[in-house]
C-alpha positions as CSV (number, residue, x, y, z in Angstrom):
1,X,24.5,-49.1,-57.3
2,X,25.5,-46.0,-55.4
3,X,26.9,-45.9,-51.9
4,X,27.7,-42.9,-49.8
5,X,30.0,-42.8,-46.8
6,X,31.5,-40.2,-44.5
7,X,34.8,-40.4,-42.6
8,X,35.5,-37.7,-40.1
9,X,38.8,-37.2,-38.3
10,X,37.1,-36.7,-35.0
11,X,34.6,-39.6,-35.2
12,X,36.7,-42.5,-34.1
13,X,36.1,-46.0,-32.8
14,X,39.4,-46.2,-31.0
15,X,43.0,-47.3,-31.2
16,X,43.5,-50.7,-32.7
17,X,45.6,-53.1,-30.6
18,X,48.1,-54.7,-33.1
19,X,47.2,-58.1,-31.5
20,X,43.9,-57.9,-33.3
21,X,45.8,-59.5,-36.2
22,X,47.2,-62.5,-34.2
23,X,47.0,-66.1,-35.1
24,X,47.0,-69.6,-33.6
25,X,49.2,-72.8,-33.7
26,X,47.7,-75.9,-32.1
27,X,49.1,-79.5,-31.9
28,X,46.5,-80.6,-34.5
29,X,47.0,-82.2,-37.9
30,X,50.0,-80.8,-39.7
31,X,50.1,-77.4,-38.0
32,X,53.3,-78.2,-36.2
33,X,54.8,-81.3,-37.7
34,X,55.5,-80.7,-41.4
35,X,53.9,-77.3,-40.9
36,X,56.2,-75.0,-38.9
37,X,58.6,-77.8,-38.0
38,X,60.1,-80.2,-40.5
39,X,63.8,-81.2,-39.8
40,X,65.4,-82.3,-43.0
41,X,63.4,-79.9,-45.2
42,X,65.7,-78.0,-47.6
43,X,64.7,-74.7,-46.0
44,X,64.9,-75.9,-42.3
45,X,67.1,-74.0,-39.9
46,X,69.3,-75.6,-37.2
47,X,66.2,-76.0,-35.0
48,X,64.2,-77.8,-37.7
49,X,61.9,-74.9,-38.5
50,X,60.9,-74.4,-42.1
51,X,62.4,-71.2,-43.5
52,X,59.8,-70.9,-46.3
53,X,57.0,-70.9,-43.7
54,X,58.8,-68.4,-41.5
55,X,59.2,-66.1,-44.5
56,X,55.4,-66.2,-45.1
57,X,54.6,-65.6,-41.4
58,X,57.0,-62.6,-41.3
59,X,55.3,-61.4,-44.5
60,X,52.0,-61.4,-42.6
61,X,53.6,-59.6,-39.7
62,X,51.7,-61.7,-37.1
63,X,52.0,-59.9,-33.7
64,X,51.0,-62.8,-31.4
65,X,50.4,-66.5,-31.7
66,X,48.2,-68.5,-29.4
67,X,49.7,-72.0,-28.4
68,X,49.4,-75.0,-27.8
69,X,45.6,-75.2,-28.1
70,X,42.7,-75.2,-28.7
71,X,41.0,-78.5,-27.8
72,X,44.5,-80.1,-27.5
73,X,45.3,-78.1,-24.4
74,X,42.5,-79.6,-22.3
75,X,44.3,-82.9,-21.8
76,X,47.9,-81.7,-22.3
77,X,50.8,-82.0,-19.9
78,X,53.1,-79.2,-20.7
79,X,56.0,-81.0,-18.9
80,X,55.9,-83.6,-21.6
81,X,57.5,-81.1,-24.0
82,X,60.6,-80.2,-22.0
83,X,63.9,-81.9,-21.5
84,X,65.9,-84.1,-23.9
85,X,63.8,-85.0,-26.9
86,X,64.7,-88.6,-26.8
87,X,63.2,-88.9,-23.3
88,X,59.9,-87.2,-24.0
89,X,56.8,-89.4,-23.9
90,X,54.5,-90.2,-26.7
91,X,50.9,-89.4,-25.6
92,X,47.4,-90.0,-27.0
93,X,45.7,-86.8,-28.0
94,X,42.0,-87.4,-27.1
95,X,40.8,-84.2,-28.8
96,X,41.8,-85.2,-32.3
97,X,42.3,-89.0,-31.9
98,X,46.0,-88.8,-32.8
99,X,49.3,-89.4,-31.2
100,X,51.6,-86.6,-30.0
101,X,55.4,-87.1,-30.0
102,X,56.1,-84.0,-27.9
103,X,59.1,-83.3,-30.1
104,X,58.0,-79.7,-30.1
105,X,57.2,-78.2,-26.7
106,X,57.5,-74.8,-25.1
107,X,61.3,-74.4,-25.8
108,X,60.9,-75.2,-29.5
109,X,57.8,-73.1,-29.9
110,X,59.5,-70.1,-28.2
111,X,62.5,-70.4,-30.5
112,X,60.1,-70.5,-33.5
113,X,58.1,-67.5,-32.2
114,X,61.4,-65.5,-31.8
115,X,62.4,-66.4,-35.4
116,X,59.0,-65.4,-36.7
117,X,59.1,-62.1,-34.9
118,X,55.9,-62.8,-32.9
119,X,54.9,-62.9,-29.2
120,X,53.6,-66.0,-27.5
121,X,50.1,-66.2,-26.0
122,X,50.1,-69.4,-23.9
123,X,47.1,-71.5,-22.7
124,X,47.0,-73.5,-19.5
125,X,45.1,-76.8,-19.0
126,X,42.0,-76.2,-16.9
127,X,40.3,-79.3,-18.3
128,X,42.1,-82.4,-17.0
129,X,44.4,-80.4,-14.8
130,X,44.2,-77.2,-12.8
131,X,45.7,-74.4,-10.7
132,X,48.9,-76.1,-9.6
133,X,50.0,-77.1,-13.1
134,X,49.1,-73.6,-14.3
135,X,51.2,-71.8,-11.7
136,X,54.1,-74.2,-12.3
137,X,53.9,-73.5,-16.1
138,X,54.0,-69.7,-15.5
139,X,56.9,-70.1,-13.1
140,X,58.8,-72.2,-15.6
141,X,58.3,-69.8,-18.4
142,X,58.6,-66.4,-16.6
143,X,60.7,-66.7,-13.4
144,X,64.3,-65.7,-13.6
145,X,65.8,-68.5,-11.4
146,X,66.4,-69.8,-7.9
147,X,63.2,-71.9,-7.8
148,X,62.5,-75.5,-8.8
149,X,60.7,-74.8,-12.1
150,X,62.8,-71.8,-13.2
151,X,66.0,-73.7,-12.5
152,X,64.7,-76.7,-14.4
153,X,64.1,-74.4,-17.4
154,X,67.7,-73.2,-17.1
155,X,68.9,-76.8,-16.9
156,X,67.0,-77.4,-20.1
157,X,68.9,-74.7,-22.0
158,X,67.0,-71.5,-21.5
159,X,68.8,-69.2,-19.1
160,X,66.6,-66.1,-19.3
161,X,62.9,-66.3,-18.8
162,X,60.6,-65.7,-21.8
163,X,58.4,-63.2,-20.0
164,X,55.1,-64.2,-21.6
165,X,52.4,-61.7,-20.6
166,X,49.2,-63.2,-22.1
167,X,47.8,-66.4,-20.6
168,X,44.5,-68.2,-21.5
169,X,42.7,-69.9,-18.7
170,X,41.7,-73.0,-20.5
171,X,39.9,-73.4,-23.8
172,X,36.2,-73.7,-24.7
173,X,35.3,-75.0,-21.2
174,X,31.5,-74.8,-22.1
175,X,31.9,-77.4,-24.9
176,X,30.7,-81.0,-24.5
177,X,33.5,-82.0,-26.8
178,X,36.1,-80.7,-24.4
179,X,38.1,-82.9,-22.0
180,X,37.0,-81.6,-18.6
181,X,34.0,-79.7,-19.6
182,X,32.6,-77.6,-16.8
183,X,29.4,-75.7,-16.0
184,X,29.7,-71.9,-15.9
185,X,29.8,-72.0,-12.1
186,X,32.4,-74.7,-12.0
187,X,34.6,-73.0,-14.5
188,X,34.1,-69.5,-13.0
189,X,35.4,-70.8,-9.7
190,X,38.5,-72.5,-11.0
191,X,39.3,-69.6,-13.4
192,X,39.0,-67.1,-10.5
193,X,41.3,-69.2,-8.3
194,X,43.8,-69.7,-11.1
195,X,43.8,-66.0,-11.9
196,X,44.3,-65.2,-8.2
197,X,47.3,-67.5,-8.0
198,X,48.9,-66.2,-11.2
199,X,48.3,-62.6,-10.1
200,X,49.9,-63.4,-6.8
201,X,53.0,-64.1,-8.8
202,X,52.8,-61.2,-11.2
203,X,50.0,-58.6,-11.3
204,X,51.0,-57.4,-14.8
205,X,50.0,-60.7,-16.5
206,X,47.2,-60.4,-19.0
207,X,44.6,-63.2,-18.4
208,X,42.0,-64.4,-20.8
209,X,38.9,-66.2,-19.4
210,X,36.8,-68.5,-21.6
211,X,33.6,-67.2,-23.0
212,X,31.1,-69.1,-25.2
213,X,32.6,-71.4,-27.8
214,X,30.0,-70.1,-30.3
215,X,26.9,-68.0,-30.1
216,X,25.0,-71.2,-30.9
217,X,25.7,-72.7,-27.5
218,X,22.6,-73.3,-25.4
219,X,24.3,-71.6,-22.4
220,X,25.1,-68.4,-24.4
221,X,24.9,-65.6,-23.2
222,X,24.3,-66.8,-19.6
223,X,27.7,-68.4,-19.6
224,X,29.4,-65.0,-20.0
225,X,27.3,-63.4,-17.3
226,X,28.1,-66.2,-14.8
227,X,31.8,-66.5,-15.6
228,X,32.4,-62.8,-15.5
229,X,30.5,-62.5,-12.2
230,X,33.3,-64.7,-10.7
231,X,36.2,-63.3,-12.6
232,X,35.6,-59.7,-13.8
233,X,38.1,-58.0,-11.4
234,X,40.7,-60.8,-12.0
235,X,41.0,-61.0,-15.8
236,X,41.7,-58.7,-18.7
237,X,39.9,-60.4,-21.6
238,X,37.0,-62.8,-22.2
239,X,37.5,-65.1,-25.2
240,X,35.0,-65.6,-28.0
241,X,35.2,-68.1,-30.9
242,X,33.2,-68.4,-34.2
243,X,33.7,-70.3,-37.4
244,X,31.9,-69.5,-40.7
245,X,30.3,-72.2,-43.0
246,X,28.7,-72.3,-46.4
247,X,27.5,-75.9,-46.7
248,X,24.4,-74.9,-48.5
249,X,26.3,-73.0,-51.2
250,X,24.1,-69.9,-50.6
251,X,26.5,-67.0,-51.2
252,X,24.2,-64.1,-50.0
253,X,23.5,-66.1,-46.8
254,X,27.1,-67.0,-46.3
255,X,28.3,-63.4,-46.8
256,X,25.7,-62.1,-44.2
257,X,27.3,-64.1,-41.4
258,X,29.5,-61.2,-40.2
259,X,26.2,-59.6,-39.1
260,X,25.9,-62.5,-36.6
261,X,29.5,-61.9,-35.6
262,X,28.7,-58.2,-35.0
263,X,25.7,-59.1,-32.8
264,X,27.8,-61.7,-30.9
265,X,30.4,-59.0,-30.1
266,X,27.7,-56.4,-29.2
267,X,25.9,-58.8,-26.8
268,X,29.1,-59.7,-24.9
269,X,30.2,-56.1,-24.9
270,X,26.8,-55.3,-23.2
271,X,27.4,-58.0,-20.6
272,X,30.9,-56.6,-19.9
273,X,29.3,-53.2,-19.3
274,X,26.6,-54.7,-17.1
275,X,29.1,-56.6,-15.0
276,X,31.4,-53.6,-14.6
277,X,28.4,-51.6,-13.3
278,X,27.3,-54.5,-11.0
279,X,30.8,-54.8,-9.5
280,X,31.2,-51.0,-9.2
281,X,34.5,-51.7,-10.9
282,X,36.9,-49.1,-12.4
283,X,38.5,-51.7,-14.7
284,X,37.7,-52.5,-18.2
285,X,37.6,-56.1,-19.6
286,X,37.9,-56.6,-23.3
287,X,37.2,-59.3,-25.9
288,X,39.9,-61.6,-27.2
289,X,38.4,-63.2,-30.3
290,X,41.1,-65.9,-30.2
291,X,39.5,-68.4,-32.7
292,X,37.9,-67.4,-35.9
293,X,38.0,-68.5,-39.5
294,X,36.1,-70.0,-42.4
295,X,35.9,-73.8,-41.7
296,X,33.7,-76.2,-43.6
297,X,35.5,-77.4,-46.8
298,X,37.3,-80.3,-45.1
299,X,34.7,-81.6,-42.7
300,X,33.8,-84.8,-44.7
301,X,37.4,-85.5,-45.4
302,X,38.3,-85.1,-41.7
303,X,35.5,-87.4,-40.7
304,X,36.7,-90.1,-43.1
305,X,40.3,-89.6,-41.9
306,X,39.5,-90.0,-38.3
307,X,36.9,-92.8,-38.7
308,X,39.1,-94.8,-41.1
309,X,42.4,-94.5,-39.3
310,X,44.0,-97.5,-37.7
311,X,45.3,-96.7,-34.2
312,X,46.3,-93.2,-33.4
313,X,48.1,-91.6,-36.4
314,X,50.8,-89.1,-36.0
315,X,50.2,-85.6,-37.5
316,X,47.6,-86.8,-40.2
317,X,46.2,-84.1,-42.5
318,X,43.2,-82.7,-40.7
319,X,41.2,-79.5,-41.2
320,X,43.0,-78.8,-44.4
321,X,40.4,-76.5,-46.0
322,X,41.4,-75.3,-49.4
323,X,39.9,-71.8,-49.6
324,X,38.3,-70.3,-52.6
325,X,37.5,-66.8,-53.9
326,X,34.2,-66.6,-51.9
327,X,36.2,-67.1,-48.7
328,X,38.3,-64.0,-49.6
329,X,35.2,-61.9,-49.4
330,X,34.1,-63.5,-46.1
331,X,37.5,-63.1,-44.4
332,X,37.6,-59.5,-45.6
333,X,34.2,-58.7,-44.1
334,X,35.1,-60.5,-40.8
335,X,38.2,-58.3,-40.5
336,X,36.2,-55.2,-41.2
337,X,33.9,-56.2,-38.4
338,X,36.8,-56.5,-36.0
339,X,38.1,-53.1,-37.1
340,X,34.7,-51.5,-36.5
341,X,34.5,-53.2,-33.1
342,X,38.1,-52.5,-32.1
343,X,37.0,-50.4,-29.1
344,X,36.1,-53.7,-27.4
345,X,37.8,-56.4,-29.5
346,X,41.5,-56.0,-28.7
347,X,42.9,-59.4,-29.6
348,X,42.1,-61.7,-32.5
349,X,43.6,-65.0,-33.5
350,X,43.0,-66.3,-37.0
351,X,42.7,-70.1,-36.4
352,X,45.0,-71.3,-37.6
353,X,48.3,-70.2,-39.2
354,X,49.7,-73.2,-41.1
355,X,48.0,-76.2,-42.8
356,X,45.0,-76.4,-40.4
357,X,42.3,-74.0,-41.8
358,X,45.1,-71.7,-42.6
359,X,46.3,-69.0,-44.9
360,X,49.6,-70.8,-45.3
361,X,49.9,-74.4,-46.6
362,X,52.8,-76.7,-47.0
363,X,53.7,-79.8,-49.0
364,X,55.7,-82.2,-46.9
365,X,59.2,-82.1,-48.3
366,X,58.1,-79.5,-50.8
367,X,56.9,-76.0,-51.1
368,X,54.9,-73.6,-48.9
369,X,52.2,-71.5,-50.6
370,X,49.6,-68.8,-50.0
371,X,45.9,-69.6,-49.8
372,X,43.3,-67.2,-51.2
373,X,42.5,-66.0,-47.7
374,X,46.2,-65.0,-47.1
375,X,45.6,-61.8,-48.9
376,X,42.8,-60.0,-46.9
377,X,44.6,-61.1,-43.7
378,X,47.9,-59.7,-45.1
379,X,46.4,-56.4,-46.0
380,X,44.6,-55.9,-42.7
381,X,47.6,-56.9,-40.7
382,X,50.0,-54.7,-42.6
383,X,47.8,-51.7,-43.2
384,X,45.0,-51.9,-40.6
385,X,46.9,-50.6,-37.6
386,X,46.2,-47.2,-36.1
387,X,43.0,-45.5,-35.3
388,X,39.7,-47.0,-36.5
389,X,37.2,-44.4,-37.8
390,X,33.5,-44.6,-37.1
391,X,32.1,-44.4,-40.6
392,X,28.6,-43.3,-41.6
393,X,27.5,-45.5,-44.6
394,X,24.4,-45.3,-46.7
395,X,24.1,-48.3,-49.1
396,X,21.3,-50.6,-50.3
397,X,21.1,-54.0,-48.5
398,X,19.4,-57.3,-48.6
399,X,17.6,-59.7,-46.2
400,X,18.9,-63.1,-45.2
401,X,18.0,-65.7,-42.7
402,X,20.8,-64.4,-40.5
403,X,20.0,-60.7,-40.6
404,X,17.9,-58.0,-42.2
405,X,19.2,-55.2,-44.4
406,X,22.7,-56.6,-44.8
407,X,24.6,-53.8,-46.7
408,X,26.0,-54.8,-50.1
409,X,29.0,-52.6,-49.3
410,X,31.0,-53.6,-46.2
411,X,33.4,-50.9,-45.2
412,X,36.1,-50.0,-42.6
413,X,38.7,-47.3,-42.4
414,X,41.9,-46.9,-40.4
415,X,44.3,-43.9,-40.0
416,X,47.8,-45.2,-39.5
417,X,50.6,-43.7,-37.4
418,X,52.1,-42.6,-40.7
419,X,49.0,-40.5,-41.5
420,X,47.9,-42.7,-44.3
421,X,44.1,-43.5,-44.5
422,X,43.4,-47.1,-45.5
423,X,39.9,-48.0,-46.6
424,X,38.9,-51.7,-46.8
425,X,35.9,-52.5,-49.0
426,X,33.9,-55.7,-49.7
427,X,31.2,-55.6,-52.4
428,X,28.8,-58.5,-51.6
429,X,26.6,-57.9,-54.7
430,X,26.8,-60.8,-57.2
431,X,26.2,-58.7,-60.4
432,X,26.3,-55.0,-59.7
433,X,29.3,-52.7,-59.1
434,X,29.1,-50.2,-56.2
435,X,29.9,-46.6,-57.0
436,X,31.5,-45.3,-53.7
437,X,31.6,-41.7,-52.8
438,X,33.2,-41.1,-49.4
439,X,33.4,-37.6,-47.9
440,X,36.7,-37.0,-46.0
441,X,35.9,-34.5,-43.2
442,X,38.8,-33.1,-41.3
443,X,41.1,-35.5,-43.2
444,X,43.9,-34.1,-45.3
445,X,44.7,-37.2,-47.4
446,X,44.3,-36.2,-51.0
447,X,46.2,-38.8,-53.1
448,X,45.8,-42.5,-53.8
449,X,49.1,-44.1,-52.8
450,X,48.1,-47.8,-53.1
451,X,45.1,-49.5,-54.6
452,X,44.8,-53.3,-54.6
453,X,41.8,-55.4,-55.7
454,X,40.8,-59.1,-55.8
455,X,37.8,-59.6,-58.2
456,X,36.6,-61.3,-61.3
457,X,37.2,-64.9,-60.2
458,X,34.9,-67.8,-60.2
459,X,33.5,-68.3,-56.6
460,X,35.2,-71.7,-56.4
461,X,38.6,-70.5,-57.7
462,X,41.5,-71.7,-55.5
463,X,45.2,-71.5,-55.3
464,X,47.7,-74.3,-54.9
465,X,51.4,-75.3,-54.5
466,X,52.1,-74.0,-58.0
467,X,50.4,-70.6,-57.3
468,X,46.9,-69.7,-58.5
469,X,44.7,-67.0,-59.9
470,X,43.4,-65.5,-56.7
471,X,45.8,-62.7,-55.8
472,X,45.7,-58.9,-55.6
473,X,46.2,-56.8,-58.7
474,X,46.4,-53.0,-59.0
475,X,43.1,-51.2,-58.9
476,X,42.3,-48.3,-61.1
477,X,40.0,-45.3,-61.2
478,X,40.0,-44.4,-57.5
479,X,40.6,-40.7,-57.0
480,X,40.3,-37.9,-54.4
481,X,38.7,-34.7,-55.5
482,X,37.5,-31.8,-53.4
483,X,37.7,-33.9,-50.2
484,X,35.9,-36.9,-51.5
485,X,37.1,-40.4,-52.4
486,X,35.4,-42.0,-55.4
487,X,35.9,-45.5,-56.6
488,X,34.0,-48.1,-58.6
489,X,34.0,-51.4,-56.8
490,X,33.4,-54.5,-59.0
491,X,30.7,-57.1,-58.2
492,X,32.0,-59.6,-55.6
493,X,35.2,-57.8,-54.9
494,X,37.7,-57.1,-52.1
495,X,39.6,-53.8,-52.4
496,X,42.0,-51.9,-50.3
497,X,42.6,-48.2,-51.1
498,X,45.2,-46.1,-49.3
499,X,45.3,-42.4,-49.3
500,X,48.2,-40.2,-48.3
């Protein structure tokens, strides 16, 4: 199968915000306890954070991490996680039917984020709580001193403020599963008033308002239109969430789901433009896609765990999907979609980072290891920063229930600040290789400087604590001649080619 593409130096999507490759840590399952935090582990530092996990997070170069939820935040009292640990209350977490010790709170998470080399993206509770608690949290985290909350932070051991810029105004407030679910009008009002209060403190804060939890919600896309009508001139981002499933085992259908993602982004981008025009506004509001991932492998296991537990267990294994080779192709195509839409999608959070539907897994008391999906996330985060190019692609496609004419070749390209052109390729075809010929117009890159491929595995191949087969190897045969990149992309493959 042949595919043609053209990359032109002057035809760009826009600059990619590095935060497109962010992630997420929620107080859910083993994400925190025996995930990032396990005092007594042989690699733990003086604060109890696992050094082996920190090494893998630094390897991914995660620019921002959303915290503390997620569904968890909608009934969370942030004050429970400050002060001496022995005095912190144990609470019931209604979102996941577990107990929360509050041994890790804002101070501990901030220490972890600093050690991991990442920024914090904090969420406030607009479910069971509201404006007063939000402004108190911001004051505690960001104010230098001389006030009740800032001085309390200093008493608790943190003299300088953390200066967190990005704040989420609640989480999935359209969801009937959410503590404190609201209608679009109810949420729009409280989000607007909370944004107004936070901006009265600091106009430079970056605020994220809740969009639809999924494009399957009955209220989508009216929810976005209503909420933005209240908040457009007060916020910087609207959040979108989407998870990807393959319960039927239909690979072509599964791999066509990024087309639904693309339509979701395009629809909300249109609502943003409409609202800007309606408001006669000079500001732009962007998309924060702050929850996304493959999530379906562990659903039955999770149901059994929660239904069969006695009482409210502490940090049970939940949402521990073990990803396979097919998921590598899916995550690669999702990331390509975000790159192609990086003019409007500025922030992304892979949900989640450790143990809970995560690229990094841990054995309690044992090793930390890379899931199959670690690799496309790693390559995009490391090499997908810079200017996204608007490619012209001509490739055969197929029809699915989700979309028509889904191209077998999924492609994105980024020119980095170092001048290197990185091309990310996913071949969706189950039996045919794709012969790619990409014209490089106005681009001087003429040499392959890196070529990595993941291909040739059984669809259900997985990795584990002792390693595994699904990992990148060096590609071969890619070349640049007369201003044209040529490469043979194996059936069902993920490939990254870098030109310098």
